[in-house]
Backbone bond lengths (Angstrom), bond angles and torsions (degrees), N, CA, C in turn:
res aa  C-N    CA-C-N  psi(-1)  N-CA   C-N-CA  omega(-1)  CA-C   N-CA-C  phi
1 X - - - 1.392 - - 1.555 109.04 -
2 X 1.340 117.53 134.07 1.486 121.80 -179.65 1.537 108.12 -90.19
3 X 1.369 114.93 146.31 1.433 116.53 177.35 1.604 107.43 -82.75
4 X 1.290 112.77 163.23 1.437 118.70 176.72 1.509 110.04 -63.86
5 X 1.310 119.74 163.98 1.466 124.94 -179.91 1.488 109.49 -59.23
6 X 1.349 116.12 -45.92 1.457 118.91 179.50 1.542 115.47 -61.83
7 X 1.395 114.82 -42.07 1.415 118.55 -179.95 1.484 111.66 -66.41
8 X 1.371 116.41 -34.87 1.494 120.01 179.46 1.452 109.64 -68.57
9 X 1.316 119.59 -40.88 1.495 124.71 178.85 1.517 109.44 -68.25
10 X 1.363 118.34 -40.46 1.451 119.59 176.53 1.513 113.44 -61.42
11 X 1.285 116.84 -41.55 1.402 122.09 177.14 1.479 114.56 -59.18
12 X 1.319 114.59 -42.46 1.471 123.28 175.10 1.470 113.52 -65.41
13 X 1.397 116.31 -44.82 1.488 123.27 -175.85 1.516 105.41 -66.26
14 X 1.315 117.93 -50.51 1.380 120.07 -173.82 1.522 115.06 -77.44
15 X 1.345 114.31 -16.31 1.454 119.93 -175.01 1.526 110.08 58.60
16 X 1.340 111.48 47.56 1.424 120.09 -175.40 1.535 108.70 -154.85
17 X 1.382 115.21 121.55 1.435 117.49 -177.95 1.550 110.58 -71.28
18 X 1.235 119.99 -22.94 1.520 121.74 -175.60 1.506 109.24 71.03
19 X 1.284 115.90 152.15 1.474 122.65 -179.35 1.519 105.82 -124.65
20 X 1.273 116.24 132.83 1.481 123.78 168.76 1.436 114.62 -91.99
21 X 1.342 115.01 128.38 1.504 117.58 -177.78 1.532 106.04 -136.17
22 X 1.297 114.13 153.50 1.461 123.48 174.14 1.526 110.47 -63.24
23 X 1.326 116.70 136.06 1.467 119.57 -177.19 1.481 108.80 -144.30
24 X 1.408 118.29 90.48 1.455 122.52 -178.13 1.549 107.42 64.94
25 X 1.330 112.18 -122.40 1.453 121.14 -177.08 1.557 113.57 -87.90
26 X 1.312 114.51 -6.53 1.445 116.77 178.64 1.614 112.63 -133.99
27 X 1.242 116.55 -144.95 1.452 118.37 -177.18 1.562 107.01 -130.61
28 X 1.319 112.99 169.29 1.482 121.60 175.56 1.445 108.40 -134.71
29 X 1.344 115.76 137.38 1.470 124.02 176.98 1.541 106.37 -104.23
30 X 1.269 116.46 109.29 1.491 120.47 -179.76 1.520 114.75 -99.81
31 X 1.293 118.28 117.67 1.429 125.27 167.85 1.483 105.35 -98.39
32 X 1.328 117.10 169.16 1.474 123.72 177.76 1.533 112.16 -59.68
33 X 1.328 114.18 -38.00 1.475 120.64 -175.43 1.510 117.21 -94.26
34 X 1.361 116.77 -18.05 1.454 117.67 -179.08 1.548 109.70 -170.80
35 X 1.304 114.94 164.80 1.467 121.48 177.07 1.479 112.86 -119.98
36 X 1.366 114.81 155.17 1.480 120.19 179.38 1.508 108.47 -129.43
37 X 1.246 117.57 137.05 1.498 118.38 176.25 1.549 110.38 -89.22
38 X 1.312 110.08 137.40 1.517 120.23 -178.76 1.586 106.36 -114.50
39 X 1.325 115.07 153.46 1.432 117.34 -177.93 1.533 107.65 -81.47
40 X 1.405 119.14 -179.37 1.450 123.53 -176.71 1.472 116.56 -54.37
41 X 1.378 117.29 -28.14 1.392 121.35 176.69 1.495 114.16 -92.43
42 X 1.338 117.45 13.69 1.453 126.90 179.77 1.576 113.14 66.68
43 X 1.319 116.85 28.38 1.475 121.91 175.61 1.510 111.78 -92.73
44 X 1.317 114.42 143.52 1.517 120.95 175.62 1.546 109.41 -88.07
45 X 1.310 118.72 127.13 1.443 121.87 173.23 1.445 108.97 -104.17
46 X 1.328 117.52 131.55 1.483 121.74 -179.55 1.593 105.99 -144.42
47 X 1.365 111.37 160.66 1.458 117.30 179.03 1.581 105.90 -109.90
48 X 1.323 114.94 123.26 1.462 116.48 -178.46 1.561 106.57 -71.07
49 X 1.301 111.42 146.12 1.535 118.82 -179.49 1.519 105.48 -68.28
50 X 1.304 119.16 157.15 1.401 125.80 -179.32 1.532 110.23 -66.58
51 X 1.254 120.17 -42.28 1.477 121.95 -178.80 1.430 113.26 -92.28
52 X 1.306 121.60 -31.20 1.431 123.49 -178.12 1.465 111.26 86.52
53 X 1.384 118.51 168.33 1.445 122.93 176.04 1.542 111.54 -63.92
54 X 1.329 113.65 163.34 1.435 116.83 175.22 1.558 107.52 -64.11
55 X 1.406 112.08 140.50 1.434 116.22 179.81 1.581 107.12 -136.80
56 X 1.338 117.33 154.58 1.452 122.97 -175.65 1.486 107.24 -141.12
57 X 1.318 115.12 144.49 1.394 121.12 173.22 1.551 110.59 -65.87
58 X 1.306 116.77 135.68 1.437 123.41 -176.19 1.528 111.94 -55.08
59 X 1.367 114.29 -43.53 1.455 122.80 -175.42 1.528 105.41 -65.64
60 X 1.308 121.60 -42.97 1.510 123.94 179.73 1.538 109.16 -57.41
61 X 1.328 115.78 -41.00 1.507 117.08 -179.38 1.522 108.69 -66.38
62 X 1.298 116.99 -47.23 1.477 122.95 -175.25 1.515 109.55 -61.99
63 X 1.326 119.76 -34.74 1.440 122.12 -177.28 1.500 113.35 -95.38
64 X 1.331 117.18 10.14 1.425 122.29 172.53 1.543 116.76 75.70
65 X 1.313 115.25 18.62 1.496 119.78 176.41 1.534 114.72 -81.18
66 X 1.315 115.04 -8.04 1.445 120.40 177.99 1.511 104.57 -115.07
67 X 1.403 118.80 122.08 1.443 123.40 -177.66 1.642 108.19 -62.87
68 X 1.362 109.74 141.66 1.491 113.61 178.29 1.531 113.97 -59.06
69 X 1.335 115.83 -25.91 1.448 119.79 -177.79 1.566 110.50 -65.91
70 X 1.258 115.96 -18.01 1.508 120.50 179.15 1.517 109.13 -65.08
71 X 1.295 119.33 -21.81 1.458 122.82 178.73 1.559 114.67 -100.54
72 X 1.301 119.30 -1.24 1.432 119.99 178.38 1.522 111.23 -55.77
73 X 1.311 119.05 137.98 1.470 125.85 176.48 1.564 109.53 49.20
74 X 1.275 115.94 43.23 1.479 119.53 -179.10 1.536 108.97 -130.76
75 X 1.283 113.01 152.01 1.478 120.07 169.63 1.581 104.81 -98.91
76 X 1.294 112.73 128.56 1.547 116.04 -174.67 1.545 105.94 -108.48
77 X 1.318 114.47 127.86 1.446 122.00 172.01 1.519 105.36 -112.19
78 X 1.330 116.12 136.88 1.423 123.40 177.84 1.585 109.60 -112.89
79 X 1.322 116.99 131.99 1.365 118.83 -177.24 1.564 111.83 -172.11
80 X 1.289 114.92 167.07 1.499 119.07 179.48 1.583 107.87 -82.97
81 X 1.337 108.34 133.79 1.479 115.58 176.05 1.484 112.26 -129.04
82 X 1.361 117.37 3.65 1.458 125.21 -177.41 1.571 109.60 -64.25
83 X 1.323 120.18 153.10 1.483 121.49 -177.18 1.558 109.28 -66.59
84 X 1.280 120.11 -23.71 1.413 119.63 177.33 1.489 118.49 -86.39
85 X 1.302 115.11 -3.79 1.478 121.56 176.53 1.450 111.85 -70.39
86 X 1.340 119.30 157.22 1.506 119.02 -178.18 1.545 114.96 -103.76
87 X 1.364 115.82 3.46 1.344 118.10 179.40 1.465 111.86 -95.55
88 X 1.381 119.66 90.63 1.466 123.80 -178.74 1.498 107.53 -133.98
89 X 1.330 119.18 149.83 1.394 129.46 176.08 1.506 112.45 -123.18
90 X 1.302 115.40 141.43 1.462 121.21 174.89 1.512 109.75 -92.94
91 X 1.244 118.83 122.93 1.526 123.32 179.14 1.533 108.03 -120.42
92 X 1.335 114.71 148.39 1.478 123.72 -179.68 1.647 106.55 -73.18
93 X 1.275 110.18 152.84 1.426 119.78 170.53 1.510 108.84 -145.72
94 X 1.365 121.25 179.21 1.391 123.72 -170.27 1.575 115.55 -44.80
95 X 1.318 113.69 -54.87 1.479 118.50 -177.63 1.478 112.17 -123.94
96 X 1.333 118.51 64.29 1.450 120.42 -177.85 1.558 112.42 132.39
97 X 1.283 114.02 -139.65 1.511 116.78 -178.74 1.540 106.48 -149.23
98 X 1.316 113.90 170.32 1.417 120.28 176.24 1.540 108.32 -145.93
99 X 1.291 117.55 165.40 1.451 121.92 -177.19 1.573 107.81 -111.06
100 X 1.309 113.37 133.31 1.469 116.48 179.79 1.582 103.34 -130.84
101 X 1.327 115.75 161.40 1.517 119.81 -179.31 1.505 108.67 -72.90
102 X 1.326 114.77 154.78 1.479 118.91 178.88 1.505 115.49 -60.44
103 X 1.383 115.78 -33.62 1.398 120.08 179.32 1.542 110.97 -68.74
104 X 1.377 113.90 -38.52 1.477 114.09 174.84 1.524 113.51 -68.69
105 X 1.374 115.21 -34.29 1.446 118.68 177.21 1.523 108.49 -60.53
106 X 1.272 121.40 -44.92 1.436 123.76 179.55 1.544 109.14 -68.14
107 X 1.295 118.79 -36.76 1.481 117.35 178.30 1.571 112.57 -67.37
108 X 1.349 115.01 -37.70 1.436 121.64 177.56 1.549 110.36 -65.45
109 X 1.327 115.55 -43.30 1.457 120.15 177.32 1.529 111.62 -63.66
110 X 1.365 115.81 -39.99 1.377 118.89 177.68 1.554 113.04 -66.21
111 X 1.315 117.04 -36.35 1.411 119.87 176.31 1.571 109.50 -63.32
112 X 1.311 114.08 -43.74 1.532 113.60 179.40 1.494 111.28 -64.81
113 X 1.326 117.72 -34.23 1.484 119.29 -179.91 1.575 112.22 -69.68
114 X 1.318 113.76 -38.00 1.497 118.30 -175.94 1.473 110.74 -78.32
115 X 1.335 119.99 -30.19 1.411 124.20 -174.89 1.567 112.61 -97.05
116 X 1.315 119.60 -23.03 1.378 124.88 -171.25 1.549 115.83 80.34
117 X 1.378 112.80 15.06 1.449 119.72 -177.46 1.511 109.22 -88.02
118 X 1.256 118.18 79.20 1.461 122.62 178.61 1.558 113.08 -120.39
119 X 1.291 117.09 157.95 1.483 120.55 176.65 1.535 109.59 -82.43
120 X 1.325 113.71 133.35 1.478 117.99 173.28 1.508 108.38 -100.18
121 X 1.299 119.04 116.20 1.402 122.49 178.42 1.517 113.59 -67.74
122 X 1.207 113.72 146.04 1.531 120.47 177.82 1.489 110.79 -79.22
123 X 1.274 120.30 126.56 1.450 120.43 -179.35 1.560 111.97 -61.69
124 X 1.293 118.84 151.59 1.455 120.26 -176.93 1.493 112.90 -58.40
125 X 1.324 120.43 -35.23 1.447 124.33 174.22 1.424 115.70 -54.03
126 X 1.313 115.26 -43.08 1.539 123.12 -178.33 1.519 108.42 -67.78
127 X 1.320 116.73 -40.68 1.480 123.77 173.73 1.531 113.25 -55.87
128 X 1.313 113.62 -49.35 1.495 120.23 177.84 1.584 110.42 -63.83
129 X 1.301 115.20 -42.01 1.470 116.63 -179.74 1.636 109.41 -63.52
130 X 1.320 115.08 -44.08 1.494 120.20 178.79 1.567 109.13 -58.54
131 X 1.311 117.69 -44.69 1.446 124.19 177.51 1.512 112.76 -57.07
132 X 1.379 114.32 -46.72 1.442 121.76 -177.92 1.536 108.60 -66.50
133 X 1.336 119.34 -41.12 1.424 121.18 -179.54 1.552 111.38 -66.68
134 X 1.337 116.31 -38.26 1.470 120.08 176.80 1.564 108.62 -65.12
135 X 1.288 118.21 -39.30 1.475 120.37 177.27 1.547 111.70 -65.38
136 X 1.312 114.76 -41.57 1.412 122.58 177.30 1.572 110.76 -59.00
137 X 1.353 116.32 -46.17 1.408 120.91 179.00 1.566 112.31 -64.30
138 X 1.334 118.18 -37.30 1.493 124.74 176.38 1.519 106.62 -61.43
139 X 1.391 117.23 -48.03 1.496 120.61 -175.01 1.570 107.63 -64.61
140 X 1.285 119.13 -39.16 1.489 123.56 -178.95 1.564 107.10 -63.16
141 X 1.327 116.99 -48.31 1.423 117.74 176.31 1.533 117.75 -59.17
142 X 1.319 115.04 -44.50 1.412 120.06 175.37 1.491 111.16 -66.82
143 X 1.303 123.20 -37.29 1.423 123.00 177.97 1.488 111.32 -65.82
144 X 1.355 117.93 -42.95 1.462 121.76 176.17 1.540 110.96 -60.96
145 X 1.346 116.66 -39.54 1.457 117.55 178.14 1.568 110.63 -69.29
146 X 1.251 118.47 -32.51 1.423 120.83 -179.28 1.512 112.30 -73.59
147 X 1.328 119.84 -23.52 1.443 125.83 178.17 1.497 111.43 -72.74
148 X 1.363 113.43 -37.10 1.493 120.52 -178.74 1.524 113.63 -86.36
149 X 1.292 113.61 -32.37 1.437 116.76 178.81 1.553 107.94 -160.20
150 X 1.242 117.01 111.85 1.483 123.28 -175.55 1.559 111.33 -58.82
151 X 1.273 113.15 -29.64 1.497 116.85 -178.08 1.536 110.25 -74.87
152 X 1.321 120.49 -29.38 1.381 122.47 -178.50 1.520 116.96 -55.49
153 X 1.354 111.74 -43.14 1.533 121.23 -177.71 1.467 105.87 -63.95
154 X 1.330 120.97 -40.39 1.479 122.87 -177.74 1.512 107.95 -72.23
155 X 1.343 117.89 -37.63 1.407 120.13 -178.00 1.599 112.50 -67.44
156 X 1.324 114.99 -31.14 1.428 119.51 176.53 1.497 111.65 -63.87
157 X 1.335 115.82 -34.41 1.441 119.48 -173.28 1.590 112.40 -93.31
158 X 1.388 114.65 -22.95 1.493 119.23 -175.86 1.601 106.51 -142.37
159 X 1.265 120.89 112.39 1.446 122.17 -179.51 1.605 109.30 -59.24
160 X 1.330 114.14 146.89 1.402 119.78 -177.99 1.555 106.87 -121.92
161 X 1.319 115.77 144.70 1.525 121.75 177.71 1.422 113.30 -69.01
162 X 1.339 119.91 -21.13 1.450 124.81 -179.37 1.535 112.76 -92.68
163 X 1.347 120.25 12.16 1.447 123.03 -175.44 1.505 111.44 -55.74
164 X 1.287 114.53 127.65 1.478 123.06 172.69 1.533 106.37 -134.25
165 X 1.302 115.37 123.82 1.514 117.11 177.59 1.525 107.20 65.99
166 X 1.325 119.07 -135.50 1.411 121.77 -179.54 1.497 114.73 -90.22
167 X 1.304 117.46 -21.04 1.517 122.24 -176.49 1.563 108.07 -121.28
168 X 1.305 115.44 148.85 1.495 119.68 -174.72 1.504 114.27 -80.66
169 X 1.314 122.57 0.79 1.430 122.40 -178.13 1.558 111.18 -116.47
170 X 1.309 117.70 155.21 1.427 120.19 179.05 1.543 105.78 -85.60
171 X 1.300 113.05 179.29 1.490 119.68 -178.75 1.598 108.19 -68.87
172 X 1.300 120.27 -38.49 1.407 123.77 -179.83 1.567 109.73 -66.03
173 X 1.337 114.12 -38.19 1.466 116.69 178.32 1.480 111.97 -66.56
174 X 1.441 114.31 -39.57 1.457 118.49 176.09 1.540 110.65 -53.32
175 X 1.361 119.02 -42.43 1.481 118.80 -173.54 1.459 109.31 -71.25
176 X 1.362 119.42 -36.80 1.474 122.15 -178.43 1.538 110.13 -71.83
177 X 1.350 113.97 -32.94 1.467 115.45 -179.34 1.550 111.46 -68.42
178 X 1.351 113.49 -39.39 1.467 119.13 179.67 1.518 111.68 -70.23
179 X 1.336 116.33 -38.42 1.426 122.38 -174.43 1.530 109.61 -74.99
180 X 1.319 116.68 -32.08 1.537 120.67 -177.54 1.460 111.88 -77.94
C-alpha cells in the first residue's frame, strides 16, 4: 500500500518513517517529535486553516515576480487551483462544508502531519456518556419544575394557550389544583 502524498512528503521532511500503532478504538502515528491520532480506518482528520498556506501563480514564479526567499525553508507543492480544474476536495467547516483545491488539501494535510495539529475524534462511548448526562440534566430540571408546580413540567413539553409567565396557571388556579 502506498502512503498519501502528504505522508510521503512528511516522512522525507522529518527524516522519519513514523510508526503506526493501535490506540484504543483507532490508531496513532508516532514520529520522533510528535504523535497524531488516526480514526479506526487509520485516516487522519484535520481542520484546514481559514486562509491556507501561501500560494503563488505558477507564471509569476517562472517570470521572477515571486522572490526566491519566499521558498526558503519551505516544502513546495505544485498543482492546479483554478476554478476550472477538476482536482477539488470537500472539507467540513463549522456549519456545513467548503470546497478547496486538491493541492491545498495536500498542503493542509502536510501541515497537520508536520506540526501534529490533527483532530482527535471522540470515541463513541464518550458520545453516549455525554448524551446520557444531557438527558439526566433535562430530567432533573423537569423534576424540579414538577415539584414546584406540576403544571410547569407539562407546559415545558406542550405549549398552553393560557400561558402566563413561566407556568400556564394563575395563583388562584394553583391553589385549586392542589386542594382538589
